C-alpha positions as CSV (number, residue, x, y, z in Angstrom):
1,M,-38.6,7.8,50.7
2,T,-39.7,11.2,50.1
3,Q,-42.0,9.8,47.5
4,S,-44.1,7.9,50.2
5,L,-45.2,11.4,51.8
6,L,-48.5,12.9,51.0
7,K,-48.3,16.6,50.3
8,E,-52.0,17.0,51.4
9,K,-51.1,15.3,54.7
10,L,-48.1,17.4,55.5
11,P,-48.1,19.6,58.7
12,R,-48.8,23.0,58.0
13,H,-46.6,24.0,60.9
14,L,-43.6,21.9,62.1
15,A,-41.8,22.7,65.3
16,I,-38.4,21.3,66.6
17,I,-36.7,21.1,70.0
18,M,-33.3,20.4,68.8
19,D,-31.9,18.8,71.9
20,G,-28.7,16.7,72.4
21,N,-25.7,18.8,71.0
22,G,-23.9,18.8,74.4
23,R,-24.3,15.0,74.9
24,W,-23.1,14.4,71.3
25,A,-20.0,16.2,72.0
26,E,-19.5,14.4,75.3
27,K,-19.7,11.1,73.8
28,R,-16.8,12.2,71.4
29,S,-14.8,14.0,74.4
30,L,-15.2,17.3,72.6
31,D,-16.1,20.4,73.9
32,R,-19.9,21.2,74.0
33,V,-19.4,24.0,71.7
34,E,-18.4,21.6,69.2
35,G,-21.7,19.8,69.5
36,H,-23.4,23.1,68.6
37,R,-21.2,23.5,65.7
38,K,-22.2,20.2,64.3
39,G,-25.9,20.9,65.5
40,A,-25.9,24.0,63.2
41,E,-25.1,21.7,60.3
42,S,-28.2,19.6,61.2
43,V,-30.4,22.8,61.2
44,R,-29.1,23.6,57.5
45,T,-29.9,20.0,56.6
46,I,-33.4,19.9,57.9
47,V,-34.2,23.7,56.8
48,R,-33.5,22.5,53.2
49,A,-35.6,19.2,53.4
50,A,-38.7,21.1,54.8
51,R,-38.5,23.6,52.0
52,E,-37.9,20.9,49.4
53,I,-40.7,18.7,51.0
54,G,-43.2,21.5,51.2
55,V,-43.6,22.2,54.9
56,P,-45.0,26.2,55.1
57,Y,-43.9,26.6,58.3
58,L,-41.0,25.9,60.4
59,T,-40.1,26.7,64.2
60,L,-36.9,25.8,65.7
61,F,-36.2,26.0,69.5
62,A,-32.7,27.7,69.1
63,F,-32.1,29.2,72.5
64,S,-34.6,29.0,75.5
65,S,-34.8,31.7,78.2
66,E,-33.3,29.1,80.9
67,N,-30.4,28.8,78.4
68,W,-29.3,32.2,79.7
69,N,-28.0,30.0,82.8
70,R,-25.6,28.0,81.1
71,P,-21.6,28.7,81.5
72,R,-20.7,32.0,80.1
73,P,-18.3,30.7,77.4
74,E,-20.9,28.4,76.0
75,V,-23.5,31.1,76.0
76,D,-21.2,33.5,74.1
77,A,-20.0,30.7,71.7
78,L,-23.8,30.1,70.8
79,M,-24.3,33.8,70.2
80,I,-21.5,33.6,67.9
81,L,-22.8,30.8,65.9
82,L,-26.2,32.3,65.5
83,K,-24.9,35.4,64.2
84,N,-22.6,33.4,61.8
85,Y,-25.5,31.4,60.7
86,L,-27.6,34.3,60.0
87,T,-25.0,35.8,58.0
88,S,-23.8,32.6,56.0
89,E,-27.5,31.3,55.3
90,L,-28.9,34.6,54.1
91,Q,-28.0,33.9,50.3
92,E,-29.7,30.4,51.0
93,M,-32.9,32.0,52.3
94,L,-33.2,34.4,49.5
95,D,-32.4,31.8,46.9
96,R,-35.0,29.1,48.4
97,E,-37.6,31.8,49.2
98,I,-37.3,31.4,53.0
99,R,-38.8,34.2,55.1
100,L,-37.1,34.4,58.5
101,L,-38.9,35.2,61.6
102,A,-38.1,35.1,65.3
103,V,-40.0,35.0,68.7
104,G,-38.9,35.5,72.2
105,E,-37.4,38.1,74.5
106,L,-35.1,39.3,71.8
107,S,-33.8,42.5,73.5
108,R,-31.8,40.0,75.8
109,L,-29.8,39.0,72.8
110,P,-26.4,40.9,72.2
111,K,-26.6,44.1,70.1
112,E,-24.5,42.8,67.2
113,V,-26.9,39.8,67.0
114,Q,-30.1,41.7,67.2
115,T,-28.7,43.7,64.4
116,T,-28.0,40.7,62.3
117,L,-31.1,39.3,63.0
118,H,-33.4,42.2,62.3
119,E,-31.3,42.7,58.9
120,T,-31.8,39.1,57.8
121,M,-35.7,39.0,58.8
122,K,-35.9,42.5,56.6
123,K,-33.9,41.3,53.7
124,T,-36.1,38.1,53.7
125,A,-39.5,39.6,54.4
126,H,-40.5,39.4,50.8
127,C,-39.8,35.5,50.6
128,Q,-43.0,33.2,50.3
129,G,-41.9,29.8,50.0
130,M,-41.5,28.9,53.6
131,T,-41.5,30.6,57.0
132,L,-38.5,29.7,59.1
133,T,-39.0,31.1,62.8
134,L,-36.4,31.1,65.2
135,A,-37.2,30.9,69.1
136,L,-34.6,32.9,70.7
137,S,-34.5,33.6,74.4
138,Y,-37.9,31.9,74.5
139,G,-40.0,30.6,77.3
140,G,-43.6,29.3,77.0
141,R,-44.5,30.7,80.2
142,D,-42.9,34.1,79.3
143,D,-44.9,34.0,76.2
144,I,-48.4,33.7,77.9
145,L,-47.3,36.3,80.7
146,Q,-46.2,38.9,78.3
147,A,-49.4,38.3,76.4
148,I,-51.5,38.7,79.4
149,R,-49.7,42.2,80.3
150,R,-50.3,43.4,76.6
151,L,-54.0,41.9,76.9
152,M,-54.4,44.2,80.1
153,V,-53.0,47.2,78.7
154,H,-55.4,46.7,75.6
155,C,-58.4,46.3,77.8
156,Q,-57.5,49.6,79.8
157,D,-57.6,51.3,76.5
158,Q,-60.5,49.7,75.2
159,S,-64.0,48.6,76.6
160,L,-64.0,44.9,76.6
161,R,-66.4,42.5,78.3
162,P,-64.6,39.1,79.8
163,Q,-66.6,37.0,77.2
164,E,-64.9,38.9,74.2
165,I,-61.5,37.5,75.4
166,T,-61.5,34.3,73.4
167,E,-58.7,31.9,72.5
168,D,-58.3,33.6,69.1
169,F,-58.4,37.0,70.6
170,F,-55.7,35.9,73.3
171,S,-53.5,34.4,70.7
172,K,-53.2,37.6,68.9
173,F,-51.0,38.9,71.8
174,L,-48.7,35.8,71.9
175,W,-45.2,36.3,70.2
176,T,-46.5,33.7,67.7
177,A,-49.6,35.7,66.6
178,N,-48.6,35.7,63.0
179,L,-48.2,32.0,62.8
180,P,-50.6,28.9,62.9
181,D,-50.6,26.6,65.8
182,P,-48.1,23.9,65.2
183,D,-49.4,20.4,64.1
184,L,-46.4,18.3,64.7
185,L,-43.5,18.8,67.3
186,I,-40.4,16.7,66.8
187,R,-37.9,16.4,69.9
188,T,-34.7,14.6,69.5
189,S,-32.3,13.3,72.1
190,G,-34.6,10.8,74.0
191,E,-36.1,13.3,76.4
192,M,-40.0,13.1,76.6
193,R,-41.0,16.6,77.6
194,I,-41.6,19.7,76.0
195,S,-39.5,21.9,78.1
196,N,-41.5,25.2,78.3
197,F,-41.6,25.5,74.6
198,L,-44.8,26.8,72.9
199,L,-47.2,25.8,75.9
200,W,-50.4,27.5,74.5
201,Q,-49.8,26.7,71.1
202,L,-49.0,23.0,71.1
203,A,-52.3,22.2,72.7
204,Y,-53.4,19.8,69.9
205,A,-50.2,19.1,68.4
206,E,-48.9,15.6,67.4
207,I,-45.6,14.8,69.2
208,Y,-42.5,12.6,67.7
209,F,-40.0,11.6,70.0
210,T,-36.7,10.2,68.9
211,P,-33.5,9.1,70.8
212,T,-31.3,10.4,68.0
213,L,-29.2,13.4,69.1
214,W,-29.8,16.6,67.1
215,P,-26.2,16.4,65.5
216,D,-27.2,13.1,64.1
217,F,-30.7,13.9,62.9
218,S,-30.7,13.6,59.1
219,K,-32.9,14.2,56.4
220,E,-34.1,10.3,56.6
221,E,-35.2,10.5,59.9
222,F,-36.9,13.5,59.5
223,I,-39.1,11.9,56.7
224,R,-39.7,9.2,59.1
225,A,-41.2,11.6,61.6
226,L,-43.2,13.1,58.8
227,L,-44.6,9.7,57.8
228,S,-45.3,8.9,61.4
229,Y,-47.5,11.9,61.5
230,Q,-49.3,11.1,58.4
231,N,-50.2,7.6,59.8
232,R,-51.9,9.3,62.8
233,E,-55.4,10.2,63.4
234,R,-55.9,13.7,64.6
235,R,-59.0,13.7,66.8
236,F,-59.1,17.5,68.4
237,G,-61.3,16.0,71.2
238,L,-63.6,14.1,68.8
239,T,-64.1,10.0,68.7
240,S,-62.8,8.1,65.8
241,E,-66.3,7.5,64.7
242,Q,-67.0,11.2,64.4
243,I,-63.7,11.7,62.6
244,R,-64.8,9.1,60.2
245,A,-68.4,10.7,59.8
246,E,-67.0,14.0,58.9
247,G,-64.8,12.6,56.4
248,G,-61.5,12.9,58.1
């Protein structure tokens, strides 16, 4: 199946909303935390698959700003899982040349998680095989708001005319400033919405929805999502005729 993928048509940046851990557990009469543990195994599988296939940038929606409103025991368990993941996967990242980044309101994370996160990012900073970004305590509206606030501070320090504030200029103030915009978004669990994830950045992304719950999301389905993406015509507001005329 991997052989059917065209290297030149892979998404440069792939983002995933990893949804369905809780429902996976509930269907099996298990505690929701067990669903998150199983979901962590899928993270390992898909990160490894993305690296092997040659996706340069992979961003995972690991914990939203709204997730803080979940029951305290579940939030605490998620933070422990995150810390354990970072610790256990560090050598894997180094061996596979995977650089780790994180975006979001990271200061809200527990101090010990922040420490482990920053240590992992520092230790993998030299890796050039793939960039794995974890969206943690992240919300798309929060991202845009903090960018506006930072932009206002910048404008107070610099003499800028309104017309100088372009899309590219504004993007430099987003948490994702060092990343290209996603080409493909995958969402598992059958929900058909983007749930406040990368609202600015997903403007022209293709979207692949699957009813599969995240703990059941396999390498095979991951490849099917990539094949679906490769069979689409990305227009960016142009007509099919214009795309063909440009050789696209």
